[in-house]
Each structure stands twice: as structure tokens, then as C-alpha cells.
N, CA, C, O and the ligand as a Tripos MOL2 file, in Angstrom:
@<TRIPOS>MOLECULE
protein
  301   299    76     0     0
PROTEIN
NO_CHARGES

@<TRIPOS>ATOM
      1 N           2.9450   16.0690  -10.6960 N.3       1 MET1
      2 CA          2.1120   15.5070   -9.6300 C.3       1 MET1
      3 C           2.9790   15.1300   -8.4320 C.2       1 MET1
      4 O           4.0060   14.4660   -8.5710 O.2       1 MET1
      5 N           2.5470   15.5590   -7.2770 N.am      2 LYS2
      6 CA          3.3160   15.2700   -6.0660 C.3       2 LYS2
      7 C           2.7090   14.1040   -5.2960 C.2       2 LYS2
      8 O           1.4960   13.8980   -5.2960 O.2       2 LYS2
      9 N           3.5600   13.3700   -4.6600 N.am      3 ARG3
     10 CA          3.1130   12.2870   -3.7850 C.3       3 ARG3
     11 C           4.2330   11.9740   -2.7920 C.2       3 ARG3
     12 O           5.3170   12.5520   -2.8720 O.2       3 ARG3
     13 N           3.9700   11.0640   -1.8640 N.am      4 PHE4
     14 CA          4.9750   10.7270   -0.8620 C.3       4 PHE4
     15 C           5.9320    9.6660   -1.3900 C.2       4 PHE4
     16 O           5.5220    8.6600   -1.9680 O.2       4 PHE4
     17 N           7.2100    9.9190   -1.1730 N.am      5 TYR5
     18 CA          8.2350    8.9500   -1.5350 C.3       5 TYR5
     19 C           9.1520    8.7490   -0.3400 C.2       5 TYR5
     20 O           9.3530    9.6550    0.4690 O.2       5 TYR5
     21 N           9.7040    7.5450   -0.2440 N.am      6 ASP6
     22 CA         10.6680    7.2590    0.8140 C.3       6 ASP6
     23 C          12.0810    7.4270    0.2750 C.2       6 ASP6
     24 O          12.3920    7.0020   -0.8380 O.2       6 ASP6
     25 N          12.9200    8.0470    1.0750 N.am      7 TYR7
     26 CA         14.3120    8.2340    0.6970 C.3       7 TYR7
     27 C          15.2050    7.6760    1.7910 C.2       7 TYR7
     28 O          14.8970    7.7590    2.9800 O.2       7 TYR7
     29 N          16.3300    7.0990    1.3530 N.am      8 VAL8
     30 CA         17.3210    6.6150    2.3120 C.3       8 VAL8
     31 C          18.6590    7.2340    1.9570 C.2       8 VAL8
     32 O          19.1060    7.1400    0.8140 O.2       8 VAL8
     33 N          19.2900    7.8560    2.9120 N.am      9 CYS9
     34 CA         20.5640    8.5110    2.6470 C.3       9 CYS9
     35 C          21.7130    7.5280    2.8480 C.2       9 CYS9
     36 O          21.5190    6.3880    3.2710 O.2       9 CYS9
     37 N          22.9180    8.0060    2.5320 N.am     10 GLU10
     38 CA         24.1060    7.1440    2.6210 C.3      10 GLU10
     39 C          24.3610    6.6820    4.0480 C.2      10 GLU10
     40 O          25.0450    5.6830    4.2690 O.2      10 GLU10
     41 N          23.8180    7.4000    5.0070 N.am     11 ASN11
     42 CA         24.0100    7.0290    6.4120 C.3      11 ASN11
     43 C          22.8450    6.2030    6.9570 C.2      11 ASN11
     44 O          22.7880    5.9070    8.1510 O.2      11 ASN11
     45 N          21.9300    5.8380    6.0810 N.am     12 GLY12
     46 CA         20.8420    4.9480    6.4780 C.3      12 GLY12
     47 C          19.6300    5.6350    7.0670 C.2      12 GLY12
     48 O          18.7550    4.9750    7.6280 O.2      12 GLY12
     49 N          19.5660    6.9490    6.9490 N.am     13 HIS13
     50 CA         18.3960    7.6610    7.4740 C.3      13 HIS13
     51 C          17.2350    7.5200    6.5030 C.2      13 HIS13
     52 O          17.3810    7.7370    5.3000 O.2      13 HIS13
     53 N          16.1080    7.1630    7.0310 N.am     14 LYS14
     54 CA         14.9100    7.0610    6.1930 C.3      14 LYS14
     55 C          14.0800    8.3340    6.3290 C.2      14 LYS14
     56 O          13.8080    8.7990    7.4360 O.2      14 LYS14
     57 N          13.6840    8.8850    5.1910 N.am     15 THR15
     58 CA         12.8710   10.1010    5.1990 C.3      15 THR15
     59 C          11.7190    9.9330    4.2280 C.2      15 THR15
     60 O          11.8900    9.3940    3.1340 O.2      15 THR15
     61 N          10.5590   10.3900    4.6260 N.am     16 GLU16
     62 CA          9.4260   10.3930    3.7170 C.3      16 GLU16
     63 C           9.1540   11.8350    3.3230 C.2      16 GLU16
     64 O           8.9730   12.7010    4.1790 O.2      16 GLU16
     65 N           9.1260   12.0870    2.0120 N.am     17 LYS17
     66 CA          8.9430   13.4620    1.5500 C.3      17 LYS17
     67 C           7.8260   13.5340    0.5230 C.2      17 LYS17
     68 O           7.6250   12.6180   -0.2740 O.2      17 LYS17
     69 N           7.1190   14.6290    0.5620 N.am     18 PHE18
     70 CA          6.0620   14.9070   -0.3970 C.3      18 PHE18
     71 C           6.6760   15.6950   -1.5550 C.2      18 PHE18
     72 O           6.8260   16.9140   -1.4740 O.2      18 PHE18
     73 N           7.0260   14.9950   -2.6250 N.am     19 VAL19
     74 CA          7.7720   15.6360   -3.7200 C.3      19 VAL19
     75 C           7.2170   15.2210   -5.0790 C.2      19 VAL19
     76 O           6.3540   14.3490   -5.1820 O.2      19 VAL19
     77 N           7.7400   15.8720   -6.1160 N.am     20 VAL20
     78 CA          7.3580   15.5140   -7.4780 C.3      20 VAL20
     79 C           8.0620   14.2320   -7.8850 C.2      20 VAL20
     80 O           9.0770   13.8640   -7.2950 O.2      20 VAL20
     81 N           7.5290   13.5520   -8.8900 N.am     21 TYR21
     82 CA          8.0610   12.2770   -9.3470 C.3      21 TYR21
     83 C           9.5220   12.3860   -9.7670 C.2      21 TYR21
     84 O          10.3070   11.4660   -9.5380 O.2      21 TYR21
     85 N           9.8860   13.5090  -10.3810 N.am     22 GLU22
     86 CA         11.2380   13.6990  -10.9190 C.3      22 GLU22
     87 C          12.2970   13.7660   -9.8270 C.2      22 GLU22
     88 O          13.4780   13.5650  -10.1080 O.2      22 GLU22
     89 N          11.9040   14.0430   -8.5920 N.am     23 ALA23
     90 CA         12.8750   14.1830   -7.5110 C.3      23 ALA23
     91 C          13.3300   12.8230   -7.0170 C.2      23 ALA23
     92 O          12.8440   12.3210   -6.0030 O.2      23 ALA23
     93 N          14.2740   12.2270   -7.7510 N.am     24 THR24
     94 CA         14.7170   10.8720   -7.4000 C.3      24 THR24
     95 C          15.6980   10.8710   -6.2350 C.2      24 THR24
     96 O          15.9320    9.8300   -5.6200 O.2      24 THR24
     97 N          16.2750   12.0340   -5.9260 N.am     25 ASN25
     98 CA         17.1270   12.1050   -4.7440 C.3      25 ASN25
     99 C          17.0470   13.4960   -4.1400 C.2      25 ASN25
    100 O          16.6520   14.4570   -4.8010 O.2      25 ASN25
    101 N          17.4260   13.5850   -2.8780 N.am     26 LEU26
    102 CA         17.4020   14.8740   -2.1910 C.3      26 LEU26
    103 C          18.4580   14.8740   -1.0960 C.2      26 LEU26
    104 O          19.1080   13.8610   -0.8340 O.2      26 LEU26
    105 N          18.6110   16.0140   -0.4710 N.am     27 LYS27
    106 CA         19.6200   16.1110    0.5740 C.3      27 LYS27
    107 C          19.0060   15.7430    1.9160 C.2      27 LYS27
    108 O          17.9880   16.2990    2.3270 O.2      27 LYS27
    109 N          19.6430   14.8000    2.5840 N.am     28 CYS28
    110 CA         19.1640   14.3780    3.8930 C.3      28 CYS28
    111 C          19.4680   15.4570    4.9320 C.2      28 CYS28
    112 O          20.2920   16.3430    4.7070 O.2      28 CYS28
    113 N          18.7890   15.3650    6.0660 N.am     29 GLU29
    114 CA         19.0160   16.3340    7.1450 C.3      29 GLU29
    115 C          20.4650   16.2840    7.6440 C.2      29 GLU29
    116 O          20.9830   17.2770    8.1560 O.2      29 GLU29
    117 N          21.1080   15.1350    7.4930 N.am     30 CYS30
    118 CA         22.4890   14.9920    7.9450 C.3      30 CYS30
    119 C          23.4710   15.5530    6.9250 C.2      30 CYS30
    120 O          24.6680   15.6500    7.1980 O.2      30 CYS30
    121 N          22.9680   15.9250    5.7470 N.am     31 GLY31
    122 CA         23.8450   16.5130    4.7520 C.3      31 GLY31
    123 C          24.2220   15.5700    3.6280 C.2      31 GLY31
    124 O          24.7270   16.0080    2.5950 O.2      31 GLY31
    125 N          23.9800   14.2660    3.8160 N.am     32 ALA32
    126 CA         24.3140   13.2880    2.7900 C.3      32 ALA32
    127 C          23.2050   13.2370    1.7340 C.2      32 ALA32
    128 O          22.1030   13.7410    1.9500 O.2      32 ALA32
    129 N          23.5120   12.6280    0.6070 N.am     33 LEU33
    130 CA         22.5390   12.5010   -0.4690 C.3      33 LEU33
    131 C          21.6240   11.3050   -0.1910 C.2      33 LEU33
    132 O          22.0890   10.2030    0.1000 O.2      33 LEU33
    133 N          20.3330   11.5460   -0.2850 N.am     34 ALA34
    134 CA         19.3650   10.4740   -0.0480 C.3      34 ALA34
    135 C          18.7170   10.0780   -1.3690 C.2      34 ALA34
    136 O          18.2680   10.9340   -2.1310 O.2      34 ALA34
    137 N          18.6730    8.7830   -1.6310 N.am     35 ASN35
    138 CA         18.0640    8.2770   -2.8580 C.3      35 ASN35
    139 C          16.6920    7.6940   -2.5810 C.2      35 ASN35
    140 O          16.4400    7.1390   -1.5120 O.2      35 ASN35
    141 N          15.8280    7.8250   -3.5410 N.am     36 ARG36
    142 CA         14.4720    7.2960   -3.3920 C.3      36 ARG36
    143 C          14.5190    5.7680   -3.3280 C.2      36 ARG36
    144 O          15.2510    5.1330   -4.0880 O.2      36 ARG36
    145 N          13.7640    5.2010   -2.4500 N.am     37 THR37
    146 CA         13.6870    3.7480   -2.3480 C.3      37 THR37
    147 C          12.4440    3.2620   -3.0810 C.2      37 THR37
    148 O          11.5580    4.0460   -3.4220 O.2      37 THR37
    149 N          12.3960    1.9730   -3.3140 N.am     38 LEU38
    150 CA         11.2370    1.4080   -4.0130 C.3      38 LEU38
    151 C          10.2860    0.7760   -3.0190 C.2      38 LEU38
    152 O           9.7890   -0.3300   -3.2290 O.2      38 LEU38
    153 N          10.0430    1.4860   -1.9430 N.am     39 SER39
    154 CA          9.2150    0.9180   -0.8830 C.3      39 SER39
    155 C           7.7240    1.0600   -1.1790 C.2      39 SER39
    156 O           6.8950    0.4080   -0.5440 O.2      39 SER39
    157 N           7.3880    1.9070   -2.1380 N.am     40 ALA40
    158 CA          5.9780    2.1330   -2.4300 C.3      40 ALA40
    159 C           5.2350    0.8620   -2.8420 C.2      40 ALA40
    160 O           4.1600    0.5960   -2.3060 O.2      40 ALA40
    161 N           5.7740    0.0570   -3.7860 N.am     41 PRO41
    162 CA          5.0790   -1.1800   -4.1560 C.3      41 PRO41
    163 C           4.9330   -2.1390   -2.9800 C.2      41 PRO41
    164 O           3.9090   -2.8070   -2.8380 O.2      41 PRO41
    165 N           5.9660   -2.2020   -2.1360 N.am     42 ALA42
    166 CA          5.9140   -3.0820   -0.9690 C.3      42 ALA42
    167 C           4.7830   -2.6410   -0.0480 C.2      42 ALA42
    168 O           4.0520   -3.4630    0.5040 O.2      42 ALA42
    169 N           4.6580   -1.3440    0.1010 N.am     43 PHE43
    170 CA          3.5940   -0.8050    0.9400 C.3      43 PHE43
    171 C           2.2360   -1.1760    0.3750 C.2      43 PHE43
    172 O           1.3190   -1.5230    1.1190 O.2      43 PHE43
    173 N           2.1110   -1.1020   -0.9390 N.am     44 LYS44
    174 CA          0.8640   -1.4620   -1.6020 C.3      44 LYS44
    175 C           0.5270   -2.9240   -1.3370 C.2      44 LYS44
    176 O          -0.6190   -3.2640   -1.0450 O.2      44 LYS44
    177 N           1.5450   -3.7900   -1.4420 N.am     45 LEU45
    178 CA          1.3390   -5.2190   -1.2390 C.3      45 LEU45
    179 C           0.8730   -5.4900    0.1860 C.2      45 LEU45
    180 O          -0.0110   -6.3150    0.4200 O.2      45 LEU45
    181 N           1.4870   -4.7750    1.1420 N.am     46 GLU46
    182 CA          1.1070   -4.9520    2.5350 C.3      46 GLU46
    183 C          -0.3610   -4.5980    2.7330 C.2      46 GLU46
    184 O          -1.1120   -5.3120    3.3970 O.2      46 GLU46
    185 N          -0.7430   -3.4810    2.1390 N.am     47 GLY47
    186 CA         -2.1230   -3.0440    2.2640 C.3      47 GLY47
    187 C          -3.0730   -4.0390    1.6390 C.2      47 GLY47
    188 O          -4.1580   -4.2940    2.1610 O.2      47 GLY47
    189 N          -2.6590   -4.5980    0.5260 N.am     48 TRP48
    190 CA         -3.5000   -5.5550   -0.1820 C.3      48 TRP48
    191 C          -3.6650   -6.8330    0.6360 C.2      48 TRP48
    192 O          -4.7850   -7.2760    0.8910 O.2      48 TRP48
    193 N          -2.5180   -7.4310    1.0540 N.am     49 SER49
    194 CA         -2.5990   -8.6900    1.7830 C.3      49 SER49
    195 C          -3.2750   -8.4780    3.1350 C.2      49 SER49
    196 O          -3.8660   -9.4020    3.6940 O.2      49 SER49
    197 N          -3.1820   -7.2500    3.6570 N.am     50 GLY50
    198 CA         -3.7850   -6.9700    4.9450 C.3      50 GLY50
    199 C          -5.2950   -6.8910    4.8610 C.2      50 GLY50
    200 O          -5.9950   -7.3390    5.7690 O.2      50 GLY50
    201 N          -5.8080   -6.3170    3.7630 N.am     51 SER51
    202 CA         -7.2480   -6.1110    3.6710 C.3      51 SER51
    203 C          -7.9340   -7.2640    2.9510 C.2      51 SER51
    204 O          -9.1480   -7.4410    3.0590 O.2      51 SER51
    205 N          -7.1640   -8.0310    2.2290 N.am     52 PHE52
    206 CA         -7.7600   -9.0790    1.3930 C.3      52 PHE52
    207 C          -8.5500  -10.1230    2.1840 C.2      52 PHE52
    208 O          -9.6800  -10.4400    1.8140 O.2      52 PHE52
    209 N          -7.9720  -10.6730    3.2790 N.am     53 PRO53
    210 CA         -8.7160  -11.7240    4.0060 C.3      53 PRO53
    211 C         -10.0870  -11.2400    4.4650 C.2      53 PRO53
    212 O         -11.0670  -11.9810    4.3890 O.2      53 PRO53
    213 N         -10.1560  -10.0160    4.9340 N.am     54 THR54
    214 CA        -11.4250   -9.4680    5.4060 C.3      54 THR54
    215 C         -12.4050   -9.3300    4.2490 C.2      54 THR54
    216 O         -13.5580   -9.7520    4.3350 O.2      54 THR54
    217 N         -11.9220   -8.7310    3.1670 N.am     55 ALA55
    218 CA        -12.7750   -8.5250    2.0030 C.3      55 ALA55
    219 C         -13.2410   -9.8720    1.4570 C.2      55 ALA55
    220 O         -14.3970  -10.0270    1.0620 O.2      55 ALA55
    221 N         -12.3400  -10.8310    1.4400 N.am     56 HIS56
    222 CA        -12.6650  -12.1480    0.9160 C.3      56 HIS56
    223 C         -13.7050  -12.8260    1.8020 C.2      56 HIS56
    224 O         -14.6680  -13.4130    1.3100 O.2      56 HIS56
    225 N         -13.4990  -12.7350    3.1070 N.am     57 ALA57
    226 CA        -14.4260  -13.3550    4.0470 C.3      57 ALA57
    227 C         -15.8130  -12.7340    3.9100 C.2      57 ALA57
    228 O         -16.8280  -13.4310    3.9260 O.2      57 ALA57
    229 N         -15.8320  -11.4070    3.7730 N.am     58 LYS58
    230 CA        -17.0980  -10.7070    3.6140 C.3      58 LYS58
    231 C         -17.8070  -11.1730    2.3520 C.2      58 LYS58
    232 O         -19.0090  -11.4340    2.3570 O.2      58 LYS58
    233 N         -17.0500  -11.2700    1.2840 N.am     59 PHE59
    234 CA        -17.6230  -11.6810    0.0100 C.3      59 PHE59
    235 C         -18.1740  -13.1010    0.1280 C.2      59 PHE59
    236 O         -19.2810  -13.3960   -0.3230 O.2      59 PHE59
    237 N         -17.3660  -13.9780    0.7490 N.am     60 GLY60
    238 CA        -17.7890  -15.3670    0.8810 C.3      60 GLY60
    239 C         -19.0750  -15.4720    1.6830 C.2      60 GLY60
    240 O         -19.9490  -16.2740    1.3570 O.2      60 GLY60
    241 N         -19.1940  -14.6650    2.7310 N.am     61 LYS61
    242 CA        -20.3720  -14.7330    3.5910 C.3      61 LYS61
    243 C         -21.6200  -14.2520    2.8540 C.2      61 LYS61
    244 O         -22.6590  -14.9130    2.8590 O.2      61 LYS61
    245 N         -21.4920  -13.0820    2.2190 N.am     62 SER62
    246 CA        -22.6620  -12.5450    1.5260 C.3      62 SER62
    247 C         -23.0480  -13.4570    0.3710 C.2      62 SER62
    248 O         -24.2270  -13.6000    0.0490 O.2      62 SER62
    249 N         -22.0580  -14.0670   -0.2410 N.am     63 HIS63
    250 CA        -22.3370  -14.9740   -1.3540 C.3      63 HIS63
    251 C         -23.1020  -16.1970   -0.8470 C.2      63 HIS63
    252 O         -24.0620  -16.6500   -1.4700 O.2      63 HIS63
    253 N         -22.6580  -16.7180    0.2930 N.am     64 THR64
    254 CA        -23.3250  -17.8820    0.8770 C.3      64 THR64
    255 C         -24.7580  -17.5390    1.2920 C.2      64 THR64
    256 O         -25.6930  -18.3060    1.0640 O.2      64 THR64
    257 N         -24.8980  -16.3620    1.9070 N.am     65 ASP65
    258 CA        -26.2320  -15.9340    2.3290 C.3      65 ASP65
    259 C         -27.1620  -15.8140    1.1300 C.2      65 ASP65
    260 O         -28.3310  -16.1930    1.1890 O.2      65 ASP65
    261 N         -26.6280  -15.2870    0.0560 N.am     66 LYS66
    262 CA        -27.4270  -15.0980   -1.1490 C.3      66 LYS66
    263 C         -27.8650  -16.4630   -1.6830 C.2      66 LYS66
    264 O         -29.0220  -16.6650   -2.0510 O.2      66 LYS66
    265 N         -26.9170  -17.3850   -1.7130 N.am     67 LEU67
    266 CA        -27.2290  -18.7240   -2.2060 C.3      67 LEU67
    267 C         -28.3220  -19.3560   -1.3540 C.2      67 LEU67
    268 O         -29.2500  -19.9750   -1.8750 O.2      67 LEU67
    269 N         -28.2010  -19.1930   -0.0370 N.am     68 LYS68
    270 CA        -29.1650  -19.7870    0.8840 C.3      68 LYS68
    271 C         -30.5670  -19.2420    0.6200 C.2      68 LYS68
    272 O         -31.5330  -19.9990    0.5230 O.2      68 LYS68
    273 N         -30.6630  -17.9060    0.5030 N.am     69 SER69
    274 CA        -31.9770  -17.3050    0.2910 C.3      69 SER69
    275 C         -32.5440  -17.6950   -1.0620 C.2      69 SER69
    276 O         -33.7550  -17.8380   -1.2290 O.2      69 SER69
    277 N         -31.6410  -17.8660   -2.0320 N.am     70 GLU70
    278 CA        -32.1100  -18.2820   -3.3480 C.3      70 GLU70
    279 C         -32.6560  -19.7040   -3.2970 C.2      70 GLU70
    280 O         -33.6650  -20.0220   -3.9270 O.2      70 GLU70
    281 N         -31.9640  -20.5580   -2.5290 N.am     71 GLN71
    282 CA        -32.4240  -21.9400   -2.4110 C.3      71 GLN71
    283 C         -33.7760  -21.9970   -1.7130 C.2      71 GLN71
    284 O         -34.6410  -22.8050   -2.0520 O.2      71 GLN71
    285 N         -33.9360  -21.1050   -0.7150 N.am     72 LYS72
    286 CA        -35.2050  -21.0360    0.0010 C.3      72 LYS72
    287 C         -36.3420  -20.6910   -0.9560 C.2      72 LYS72
    288 O         -37.4140  -21.2960   -0.9310 O.2      72 LYS72
    289 N         -36.0710  -19.7040   -1.7920 N.am     73 LEU73
    290 CA        -37.0750  -19.2450   -2.7340 C.3      73 LEU73
    291 C         -37.4560  -20.3480   -3.7210 C.2      73 LEU73
    292 O         -38.6090  -20.4690   -4.1350 O.2      73 LEU73
    293 N         -36.4540  -21.1430   -4.0840 N.am     74 ASN74
    294 CA        -36.6970  -22.1770   -5.0980 C.3      74 ASN74
    295 C         -37.4150  -23.3960   -4.5260 C.2      74 ASN74
    296 O         -38.0790  -24.1330   -5.2550 O.2      74 ASN74
    297 N         -37.2770  -23.6030   -3.2180 N.am     75 SER75
    298 CA        -37.8690  -24.8130   -2.6540 C.3      75 SER75
    299 C         -39.3390  -24.6310   -2.3350 C.2      75 SER75
    300 O         -39.9860  -25.5600   -1.8520 O.2      75 SER75
    301 ZN         21.0770   11.1350    6.6460 Zn       76 ZN76
@<TRIPOS>BOND
     1     1     2 1
     2     2     3 1
     3     3     4 2
     4     3     5 am
     5     5     6 1
     6     6     7 1
     7     7     8 2
     8     7     9 am
     9     9    10 1
    10    10    11 1
    11    11    12 2
    12    11    13 am
    13    13    14 1
    14    14    15 1
    15    15    16 2
    16    15    17 am
    17    17    18 1
    18    18    19 1
    19    19    20 2
    20    19    21 am
    21    21    22 1
    22    22    23 1
    23    23    24 2
    24    23    25 am
    25    25    26 1
    26    26    27 1
    27    27    28 2
    28    27    29 am
    29    29    30 1
    30    30    31 1
    31    31    32 2
    32    31    33 am
    33    33    34 1
    34    34    35 1
    35    35    36 2
    36    35    37 am
    37    37    38 1
    38    38    39 1
    39    39    40 2
    40    39    41 am
    41    41    42 1
    42    42    43 1
    43    43    44 2
    44    43    45 am
    45    45    46 1
    46    46    47 1
    47    47    48 2
    48    47    49 am
    49    49    50 1
    50    50    51 1
    51    51    52 2
    52    51    53 am
    53    53    54 1
    54    54    55 1
    55    55    56 2
    56    55    57 am
    57    57    58 1
    58    58    59 1
    59    59    60 2
    60    59    61 am
    61    61    62 1
    62    62    63 1
    63    63    64 2
    64    63    65 am
    65    65    66 1
    66    66    67 1
    67    67    68 2
    68    67    69 am
    69    69    70 1
    70    70    71 1
    71    71    72 2
    72    71    73 am
    73    73    74 1
    74    74    75 1
    75    75    76 2
    76    75    77 am
    77    77    78 1
    78    78    79 1
    79    79    80 2
    80    79    81 am
    81    81    82 1
    82    82    83 1
    83    83    84 2
    84    83    85 am
    85    85    86 1
    86    86    87 1
    87    87    88 2
    88    87    89 am
    89    89    90 1
    90    90    91 1
    91    91    92 2
    92    91    93 am
    93    93    94 1
    94    94    95 1
    95    95    96 2
    96    95    97 am
    97    97    98 1
    98    98    99 1
    99    99   100 2
   100    99   101 am
   101   101   102 1
   102   102   103 1
   103   103   104 2
   104   103   105 am
   105   105   106 1
   106   106   107 1
   107   107   108 2
   108   107   109 am
   109   109   110 1
   110   110   111 1
   111   111   112 2
   112   111   113 am
   113   113   114 1
   114   114   115 1
   115   115   116 2
   116   115   117 am
   117   117   118 1
   118   118   119 1
   119   119   120 2
   120   119   121 am
   121   121   122 1
   122   122   123 1
   123   123   124 2
   124   123   125 am
   125   125   126 1
   126   126   127 1
   127   127   128 2
   128   127   129 am
   129   129   130 1
   130   130   131 1
   131   131   132 2
   132   131   133 am
   133   133   134 1
   134   134   135 1
   135   135   136 2
   136   135   137 am
   137   137   138 1
   138   138   139 1
   139   139   140 2
   140   139   141 am
   141   141   142 1
   142   142   143 1
   143   143   144 2
   144   143   145 am
   145   145   146 1
   146   146   147 1
   147   147   148 2
   148   147   149 am
   149   149   150 1
   150   150   151 1
   151   151   152 2
   152   151   153 am
   153   153   154 1
   154   154   155 1
   155   155   156 2
   156   155   157 am
   157   157   158 1
   158   158   159 1
   159   159   160 2
   160   159   161 am
   161   161   162 1
   162   162   163 1
   163   163   164 2
   164   163   165 am
   165   165   166 1
   166   166   167 1
   167   167   168 2
   168   167   169 am
   169   169   170 1
   170   170   171 1
   171   171   172 2
   172   171   173 am
   173   173   174 1
   174   174   175 1
   175   175   176 2
   176   175   177 am
   177   177   178 1
   178   178   179 1
   179   179   180 2
   180   179   181 am
   181   181   182 1
   182   182   183 1
   183   183   184 2
   184   183   185 am
   185   185   186 1
   186   186   187 1
   187   187   188 2
   188   187   189 am
   189   189   190 1
   190   190   191 1
   191   191   192 2
   192   191   193 am
   193   193   194 1
   194   194   195 1
   195   195   196 2
   196   195   197 am
   197   197   198 1
   198   198   199 1
   199   199   200 2
   200   199   201 am
   201   201   202 1
   202   202   203 1
   203   203   204 2
   204   203   205 am
   205   205   206 1
   206   206   207 1
   207   207   208 2
   208   207   209 am
   209   209   210 1
   210   210   211 1
   211   211   212 2
   212   211   213 am
   213   213   214 1
   214   214   215 1
   215   215   216 2
   216   215   217 am
   217   217   218 1
   218   218   219 1
   219   219   220 2
   220   219   221 am
   221   221   222 1
   222   222   223 1
   223   223   224 2
   224   223   225 am
   225   225   226 1
   226   226   227 1
   227   227   228 2
   228   227   229 am
   229   229   230 1
   230   230   231 1
   231   231   232 2
   232   231   233 am
   233   233   234 1
   234   234   235 1
   235   235   236 2
   236   235   237 am
   237   237   238 1
   238   238   239 1
   239   239   240 2
   240   239   241 am
   241   241   242 1
   242   242   243 1
   243   243   244 2
   244   243   245 am
   245   245   246 1
   246   246   247 1
   247   247   248 2
   248   247   249 am
   249   249   250 1
   250   250   251 1
   251   251   252 2
   252   251   253 am
   253   253   254 1
   254   254   255 1
   255   255   256 2
   256   255   257 am
   257   257   258 1
   258   258   259 1
   259   259   260 2
   260   259   261 am
   261   261   262 1
   262   262   263 1
   263   263   264 2
   264   263   265 am
   265   265   266 1
   266   266   267 1
   267   267   268 2
   268   267   269 am
   269   269   270 1
   270   270   271 1
   271   271   272 2
   272   271   273 am
   273   273   274 1
   274   274   275 1
   275   275   276 2
   276   275   277 am
   277   277   278 1
   278   278   279 1
   279   279   280 2
   280   279   281 am
   281   281   282 1
   282   282   283 1
   283   283   284 2
   284   283   285 am
   285   285   286 1
   286   286   287 1
   287   287   288 2
   288   287   289 am
   289   289   290 1
   290   290   291 1
   291   291   292 2
   292   291   293 am
   293   293   294 1
   294   294   295 1
   295   295   296 2
   296   295   297 am
   297   297   298 1
   298   298   299 1
   299   299   300 2
@<TRIPOS>SUBSTRUCTURE
     1 MET1         2 RESIDUE 1 A MET
     2 LYS2         6 RESIDUE 1 A LYS
     3 ARG3        10 RESIDUE 1 A ARG
     4 PHE4        14 RESIDUE 1 A PHE
     5 TYR5        18 RESIDUE 1 A TYR
     6 ASP6        22 RESIDUE 1 A ASP
     7 TYR7        26 RESIDUE 1 A TYR
     8 VAL8        30 RESIDUE 1 A VAL
     9 CYS9        34 RESIDUE 1 A CYS
    10 GLU10       38 RESIDUE 1 A GLU
    11 ASN11       42 RESIDUE 1 A ASN
    12 GLY12       46 RESIDUE 1 A GLY
    13 HIS13       50 RESIDUE 1 A HIS
    14 LYS14       54 RESIDUE 1 A LYS
    15 THR15       58 RESIDUE 1 A THR
    16 GLU16       62 RESIDUE 1 A GLU
    17 LYS17       66 RESIDUE 1 A LYS
    18 PHE18       70 RESIDUE 1 A PHE
    19 VAL19       74 RESIDUE 1 A VAL
    20 VAL20       78 RESIDUE 1 A VAL
    21 TYR21       82 RESIDUE 1 A TYR
    22 GLU22       86 RESIDUE 1 A GLU
    23 ALA23       90 RESIDUE 1 A ALA
    24 THR24       94 RESIDUE 1 A THR
    25 ASN25       98 RESIDUE 1 A ASN
    26 LEU26      102 RESIDUE 1 A LEU
    27 LYS27      106 RESIDUE 1 A LYS
    28 CYS28      110 RESIDUE 1 A CYS
    29 GLU29      114 RESIDUE 1 A GLU
    30 CYS30      118 RESIDUE 1 A CYS
    31 GLY31      122 RESIDUE 1 A GLY
    32 ALA32      126 RESIDUE 1 A ALA
    33 LEU33      130 RESIDUE 1 A LEU
    34 ALA34      134 RESIDUE 1 A ALA
    35 ASN35      138 RESIDUE 1 A ASN
    36 ARG36      142 RESIDUE 1 A ARG
    37 THR37      146 RESIDUE 1 A THR
    38 LEU38      150 RESIDUE 1 A LEU
    39 SER39      154 RESIDUE 1 A SER
    40 ALA40      158 RESIDUE 1 A ALA
    41 PRO41      162 RESIDUE 1 A PRO
    42 ALA42      166 RESIDUE 1 A ALA
    43 PHE43      170 RESIDUE 1 A PHE
    44 LYS44      174 RESIDUE 1 A LYS
    45 LEU45      178 RESIDUE 1 A LEU
    46 GLU46      182 RESIDUE 1 A GLU
    47 GLY47      186 RESIDUE 1 A GLY
    48 TRP48      190 RESIDUE 1 A TRP
    49 SER49      194 RESIDUE 1 A SER
    50 GLY50      198 RESIDUE 1 A GLY
    51 SER51      202 RESIDUE 1 A SER
    52 PHE52      206 RESIDUE 1 A PHE
    53 PRO53      210 RESIDUE 1 A PRO
    54 THR54      214 RESIDUE 1 A THR
    55 ALA55      218 RESIDUE 1 A ALA
    56 HIS56      222 RESIDUE 1 A HIS
    57 ALA57      226 RESIDUE 1 A ALA
    58 LYS58      230 RESIDUE 1 A LYS
    59 PHE59      234 RESIDUE 1 A PHE
    60 GLY60      238 RESIDUE 1 A GLY
    61 LYS61      242 RESIDUE 1 A LYS
    62 SER62      246 RESIDUE 1 A SER
    63 HIS63      250 RESIDUE 1 A HIS
    64 THR64      254 RESIDUE 1 A THR
    65 ASP65      258 RESIDUE 1 A ASP
    66 LYS66      262 RESIDUE 1 A LYS
    67 LEU67      266 RESIDUE 1 A LEU
    68 LYS68      270 RESIDUE 1 A LYS
    69 SER69      274 RESIDUE 1 A SER
    70 GLU70      278 RESIDUE 1 A GLU
    71 GLN71      282 RESIDUE 1 A GLN
    72 LYS72      286 RESIDUE 1 A LYS
    73 LEU73      290 RESIDUE 1 A LEU
    74 ASN74      294 RESIDUE 1 A ASN
    75 SER75      298 RESIDUE 1 A SER
    76 ZN76       301 GROUP 0 **** ****
């Protein structure tokens, strides 16, 4: 299975490549060996913390609205 991985070479060049999981390193454009970085989980966390407040706010609002309408029905 292929997916995008970030690689950083010995000279600090960052490259994103669409490769198989087994490809833990590759040759950078500068000729040096580039190793896969563990930036994927960090990226996931960013996406999560970025979308969470919105999703949470939406949930809180719809939940409150639901409660309100339910209270109306009961009164
Ligand atoms: Zn390089």
C-alpha cells in the first residue's frame, strides 16, 4: 500500500514522496540519503486539534437546541 511519507536528508532537505511503507529511506535530490520522518502522527494531531473546536461547538449547539425543543414539548 502506498501513501505519502516525509523524508529528511542529511543536508536537511524535506521531501514528501508517495511510496510503499517499506521504503524507510530514499535518495534525496542532492544525492544524500533521506530518512523517513515521523511527521505523519503530528500532522494527524494538527488536523484533529484544528477541527475539534468546530465539531465540538457544532455538537454543543445542536445538543442545546434539541434540549430546548424537548423542554418545549414537555411543558
Ligand atoms: Zn538533500
